C-alpha positions, 0 to 999 in steps of 0.5 A: 477687385472689390475692397471687402469680402461682400458676396451674395449674402452677408459680410464677414466682418468683425464688429467695430471697436467702440473707439477708433483704436482699442489698443492701450499703449501698455498692452503686452505685444503678444499675438492677440495684441497684434490681432486686435490692432489688425482689426482696428486698422482694418475698420478705420479705413482703406488707407490703413489696410497695409498696416492691418496686413502687417499686424496680422502677419505679426500675429501669425508669426507669434502663433503660427497655428492661430486660426483667427489671425489667419482668418482676419488676415484673409479679410484684410487681403480681400479688402485690399483687393487681393483675393488670391492671398485672402483665399490662401489665408482662409485655407490656413485658418481652416487647416489650423481649426477644422471647426472654424465655421466662419472661416469655411464660409469666407473660404467658400465665398472666395472660391466662388469668386475664383469660379472654383464652384466644387471647392466653394460647395465643399467649403459651404458644406464644411461650414454647415457641418461645423455649425451643427446645432447653431443658427449662426456662424458669428459676425452676423452671418446666419446659417441661412446665408450659408445655405443660400450661397450653397444653392447659388454655387450648385446653380452655377454648376447646373445642379438644379435639384441640389440648388433647390434643396439648399434654397428651401433649407435657407428659406425654412431657417430664416424666411423673414431675413435677407438670406431667406428673401434672396433664397425665395427669389431664386426659388421663384425664378426656378419655378417660373423657368427663368433660371434653367440649367444647361440641361434644360430645354431653354436656349443658352442665350435665354438662360444668360439673359435671365441670369443677367436680369436677376443679378442686375435686379439684386444689384439695384436692391443692394444699392437702394439699401446702401450696401455698395459692396454687395451691389458691386458684386452683383453688377459684376455677376450680371456683366458676366452674362451680358458684357455689352450692357452699358447700363451695367458698366455705368451703374458699377462705375458710379458705385466704385466712385462712392467707394473711392476706387477711381481707376476701376470706376474710370474703366467702367465708364469708358467700357460703357461708352463703347456700347453707347451710340454717339450722342446718346443721353447716357454718353453725356452722363459718362463724360460727366462722371469721367470729369468727376474722376479726373477732377478727383485725381487732380487732372483739372484740364482733363476734367474740363475736357470731359465736362465740356463734352458732357455739356455739349451732348446734354445742356441739362447736365447740371453736374457738367456745368458745375464741374466747369464752374469749379475748373474756371474758378481754380483758374481765376476765370471768374466770368466763365465760372459765373456763367457755368455756375449759373447754367448749373443753377438753371437746371438745379436751382437748389443745388448748394454747391452751385450756389456757393460757387456762384457766390464765390465767383461773383465776389472775386470777379467783381470789378474794383470800380464797381465795388468802390461805387457801391461802397460810396453809394451805401455810405461805407466810403467817402466820395473821395476814396479810390481804394478800400480796406479788407474790413470795408469789403467784409462790411459790404458782404455782411450788409448784402447777407443781411439784405438776403435775410430780410433786413430791409423788411425788418427795418420797415416793421420797426418803423425806421426812417427808410430815407436814411437807412435804405437806398434805391438802386436801379438795375439794368433790367429796370428793376428797383432794389432796396439796399441798406446804407451803412447807417441802416445796417447799424440800425438793423444790428441795434434793433436785432440786438435789442430783440435778442435781449428781450428774447433772452429775458423772456427765456429766463435770463436775468437782465443783468446777465444778458450781456455776459452770456456766452455760446457753448464754446465760451465765445461772448454773445454780445460785444462791448458795444452791446451788439450781437457778435457773429456767435451771438447771432448764431445763438439768437437764431437757435433760440428763435428755433427753440434751441438753447445754445447759451451758457450763463457767466457762472456756468462752465463750458461744456465739453461736447462731441465736436466742440473744441477743447481749450486745454493745452494738451493739443498737438501743434498740428491740432492747435494750428488747425483750431487757430485756422478756424477748424472744428473737431468732429467725432468718428461717429459724426464723420461716419454719419456724414459719409453715409448721408452725403454719399461721399467717401472720406477721400472725397471729403478730404479732396473736395472739402476741408476734412483734415485727419490728424494721426497723433502718434503719442496717443495712437489716436486719429482725430478729424477736423472740418473748417467752421465755414465749410458746408459740411459743418452745417450738416454736422450741426443739424446732426448734433441737433437731432436730425439724423436724416438730411434730405435734398443734398442733391447730385446726378453726379459729383456736383449735381442732384437727382439721387438726393445725396451730395456725391451721387 
């Protein structure tokens, strides 16, 4: 069952509220108040649909003849996967308002999904009659969409002449829009004889094959347009005509994962496996995605089993290797985790999840004697030391990170004495690596801080103010020793890319979307998150992140650091992500004006191929 009322053409949903909840605490508790609250709960996500149903029911109790309340109740029921209850609610809506065109349209879509084609046709015709003199029904549903769906229902009953008449009317009304395009596609198929009624000369087997191909093609178009609910619907239609199509089941399963419908997705992948020969490449893909599903359901041992099967069938499945890396990491099996992440990177060298996982596993899996030896070599510790503090390990990690960004070459360009500031280390392969010493790292930070000072002055900051600059959250750019702080490094990097991210001592801290406010009105839960390093993201930013990564909210919460706080006092939902989470890097790029992020990558949950993180 689908999660919202998406059918061949159009989505009967009301517009989003400007904020997450439009309800004021002072509003009167009448039917309209409950109806508005119902809509707000529905548009805020799947997890609040039960509350939406309750609010709509309250509205109908207060006003039993409120057609809009019954219509919204139907939309919520359908989004919850309860088509039968949705149809009943829409029937009440048109009974209370016989001129409610949009409710008739949704009712027709519901009847169509229940294979009640005669009733669907009657509902569509009522919607057309109620819309006389208009070009649209409201909520983005055009009259052309009604005619297109009317044609589809006639076609299902082998009423070819009526179907053709409806499709031609739809195309005439709106030839350039989606409904007109789909109507034209149907007309083209009918003209070429690819869709024939049971009374036609074509054999029934050919008719089913053509209908399967047509709906599969539409499903792929919807998927490419990121209209996942419509794509799910069309794949389900295609599978009615060819239930043994493994590609259809597998494609449908992938979209259901994106929608967070893990149980349904698991069923589709298992069904797809039934129709694949043993050892087929697609079988590996199925096992890999089943591993994703098990992982998301916190069944880590089952996930490892599925990932292992996928890697065995297809050693080039990056998703399977990275999934195993995540599993071994969760078990503190660092050597195995490193091996799996490396295998994933061999297949997909740019995969960000594999890179981050490998870095974590390597750092946590390092033997203490090896770390001690390196710290002594670099001059972080004296030769007599047999243990190290957390701060000293963090210093080593900072030095390694500086080397990755070119610190050694930077010192060379400044004419520094490399014998003092850089050491040579011979690896097992025989390769010589140049590494920073503790003195070299301090010299690197000194030079970098001086270069930043000159850059700030060049960009209009008076010298007397440079050491008092702050970032846009109010954190100092320089420390008391005159060196860049971590926040200052970020400000300097932004400056080098042409962005101004600092404020003068006399300037107030700006309150921007996603920038934590330092007011004292935060709830204890929000305060705790801020102290733990979480940053707030606004609802539009979260919706953009979901769209760009392909990750449903439930995945961002389970696999990353997204946290949701519901503040009962203000009836407000707030979202937070840890500042070190890779998601915040994407949010930062969005705030900088990059609304399209390329190369997030995944053949599956962890892999690439689709160009989006969770695909």
